[in-house]
N, C-alpha and C positions, 0 to 999 in steps of 0.2 A: 732557340727554342723551335722547333718546326712546325710547332702547333697555332703557331702565330699565323700563318697562311692558311690553316685549314679553315674551310667553312661549316656552318652546323647546317644539319638539316634544315632545309623551309624558311634558311635566312632569305633576306632581300637583301641585294649588294645595291650599292649607288657610289656612283663616280663623282669624286671629288674634281672639279672641272678646276686646279689650282695650276695652269699653263702660263708659263714666263711671259711675262707682260702683259698679263690679264689682271684684273682687281680680284685679290683673293685673302683669305684672313689664315694666319699659319700655326694661332694659339691651339692649343690641345682643345677638344671637346669639354673635358673635365674643368679648366681652367675659364673658359669664357663662359663656362653655364654657371661657377662661381663668383665671376666677376659682375656677370652682365644681366643675368634671368634672374629677376624675383621670383621667390616662390607663390605657386596659385593657392586664391585662400581656401579654404574651406568653407562650408556654412552651416554656421550653427543655428538651430533654431528652438527658440525658448519656449513653449505653451504653458504660458500662464493663468493661474486661478485670479476669482475676480478681487480677492485680496491678500497679498503678498506676506509671510511672516519673514520676522528677523533674519532666518538662517538665509531664505532662498535669497532674499535684497540682498546678502551681504556676499553672498556666491553670484548671484548675476552680475553684480558689479563687479567683482574680481574676473569673471569671466570679460566682462566688456572694457574692461582696463587692461587686457591683457591680450587683446586685439590691436593687430599690426596699424590698423585704421585709428587707434585711438592713442597711439603714442607708444603702444606695447609691442612685443615681439613675436607674438603668434601669429602663422598665414592664415587667419579664418576673420567671419564677419560673423557679426550675431545681430538675430533679427525676434524681436520677440513678437508671440502671438496670443490671443486671446486662448485659453486651455479648459478643458475639462473635468478637470482633478483639482483637489483638493492644495496638492502642491506643484512647484515649476517642475517641469518635465523635460527636457533638455534632447537633442534628437543631433547629430554630426553626420552631415553627407559630403558627399563629395566633391571638389571644385566643381565638376561638368556631370550633366546625366543626375538619377532622383538616387544612388542609392545608400542608403540609410547604413553607416559605416556602426555608429555606436549610439545608444540609449540610456540614458539615467536619469539622476536627480541632478537636479544645478549643480549643487557641493561635491557630488562624483564627477560633472565633466569638469569642476574648475580643477580637480586634481589630475586630470587625464589629461588636459590641456596645459598644464604646467609641467609635464612631461617626468619618466624617471630616469635614473641612472644612465637606461642606455642611450638613448636622447642623449643625454648633456654630453656623455660620451661619442658619441658620434658627430655632435655639433664641434665637437672639440677637435675630433681627427681633420674633419674637415677643413677646419681654418686654420689649423696647423700645418696642413700642406698633401695631406692624402691625397692622390690622387683618384682612388677607387676604394671605398669601404664595403666589404664584402659581409652583409647583414645578416646571419642566422637566426631566426626564430623557430625555439625548439617547439617539435609537435609531442606524442606521444610516449616516444619511443627514446630514451637519452642516449642508446647507442648511434640512431640515426645522426643524429646531433652533433654526436664524438668523429661520427665517420666524416660527416661534411667538414667538420673544421680541420681535420686530419687531410683532409684531400685537397682544400684550400691552402693551409699551410705549406706543403710539400708543393704544390705544383706555384703559386704565385712569386717566391722567387727567383724561379726560371722565366716565367714571362717578363717579371720587372728587368733581367737582365739583359734579355732581349727584345724590349721595346725602345727604339729612339721616339726620343722627341722631335718635332717636327721641324724644318728647317724656315728661318726665314724669323724668329719670334723674336719680337723689339723693333722689327722695319716698322716703317709709317704701317698702318691699317694692323699691325700685330701688336700692340703695346702692350702690356702689362699692367696692370690698375692697380695693384695694392701689393703689399710688400712679403705676404705667403709666399715659401721658396716653392718655388716650382720644382718638381722631383717626379721621376717615376717611383712612387713609392704607395703598396697597396697595405692593407690588414683585415684581420678577420674580426668582430664582433660578433659576441650570442647576446643576443638581447634578455632580457631580465624578465622571465615568463610572470612573475608574482610582479611585477610592475603597475602602478595606477592604470598605464597607458599603453598596457600589453593587448587586450582585447583590440582597441583601437588599431592598433599597427597591423595583428594579424589579417584584422576583417581589411583594413585599407591593399594590402599584399594580396587577401585571397580575391578581392573582386577584381582585379587586373589579371587574373591568372586564366590560360585560356578554356575554352569550353568544356573539353574532355577530360580538364585537369581541376574542376571545381568541385568537385566530391573529394579530394585531398582535404578533409577539416581537420583531421588528426596529426596531420603528416607535417615533417620540418619544413620550413623553408626558406630560400635564398635567396636573396636580392643583390644587384651592384650597386651600389648607392653613390653619387658624385655631385658636384657643383651645390646646390645650398638645398641638400636634399630629397635629389631626385632619384628616383629608380630608371634605371636602363633597361633593367630585366629582372624579372621576378621568374620561379621555377619552385616546386616540389623539391625540396634535398637530393631525392632518389633520382630525378634527372639531371643533376649537374654533373659534367665530367669536364676531362682535359681540355677536350675543343671549345665548350662553352665558355670555359674561365679564358683560353687563349682570344676568341674570338670578340667577346666584351668588351677585354680591356684592349686589344687592336681598337675599335672603334673608339673607344672614350678617350685614346691617348693620340688619336690623329688629330690632324687638323679641322678646326669645326669649318662647314661646309655648308651647313642651315644655321643662321643667324638668326632666324625667326624662330622662338624656342617652341610655337605652338604645331612646326613642321617638323620637328627632332622629335623621335622616340621616345618615349617614359612618361613618369606621373610623377608626383612630388608626395611627400609627407607630410603631416601635420607637426611642426618643431617649432617651441619657442627658441630662437634665437635673432637677435639684432646684427642683422649680417652688417648691412651698410655700417653700421657704429664697428663692427669688430675688424672689418675693413680698408673702410674709409677716415674713420672716426666722425661717422654721422653725414659727412658732406656725401654729394651723389658723386658718381664716380665721372672723370671726365669724358665726352664724347671721342669715340673713335677718330683716328687720322685714316684717313683713304690714301692709298698708296698701291703700288706694282708689288703682286703678289711672285711665288717661285716657286719652282719645282714642276714635277710632271704630272698628265692626271694617274689617278691611281684608284682600285675598286679599293672600297671599306664594306666587310662586309656587318649589317644590320643585323643584331639577333632577331627574331619572332618578338613582336611586342604583345600586346594586351587584344583578347582578341573582340573584333567589331560588334559594338552594340554593348561592351563591358563595361563599367563605371571607369571615368577618365580622368 
């Protein structure tokens, strides 16, 4: 499909310096992220009254037990603070910046971070070998959601057939660390807009829209998700086209030139998933082996990311 070579207007182009004889990584971006990039922790702030009731105490305990740092599976931390209300009030903030993504009671927060069926299906697909899951968050117009699903389902098989994996996978410095199948496989997932975590998901995605698109509060959104729930690109569904699908996919299936996560485009979703346990049986991944790279330099178009100054 010729669309693989086309660029998205405004895209940033980087060159992968994978020269013969130079040290480089041939692992696709999506697989490198899955095996080597822990999810960024969201910040949960619990404003507490002077005396906690039994329900609040139980809900806060559930929240804290679910945090990855406490042995749970959620990529978040919990901080208790004095509050001015009679019940505990919980605020969920983005990993970076002060953006508020969700607010509610402690009991509601416990249900939100536990995740809904869409979240569990997203995790299942990523761990099952999907390179990219195109997540569609419905808006107020059901027909827009269906048009977006149809576009993705028609384009993705063509893109998959025309997207090769990088050469050199498995050589020193480019080892795979888990038994997850390595395939160029994509899928479409329409989020459940009635789930407990639906508002958090929408607000997380909307916080990373570029400034001119922030007013699309009731529009369907679409996000390319890879790795451990990392979003490479998010946009109103009305802006999605074949070029964007092809270019985003080419980047995520290309060799990972940026091994430092925070230098790569994208942001994480809040998900309840024991990634290391599912990938490695709970053991940390082995350190990578340094070795010679392969291939010639080639441009890889990176889709436009979030606007400067927005939540990251």
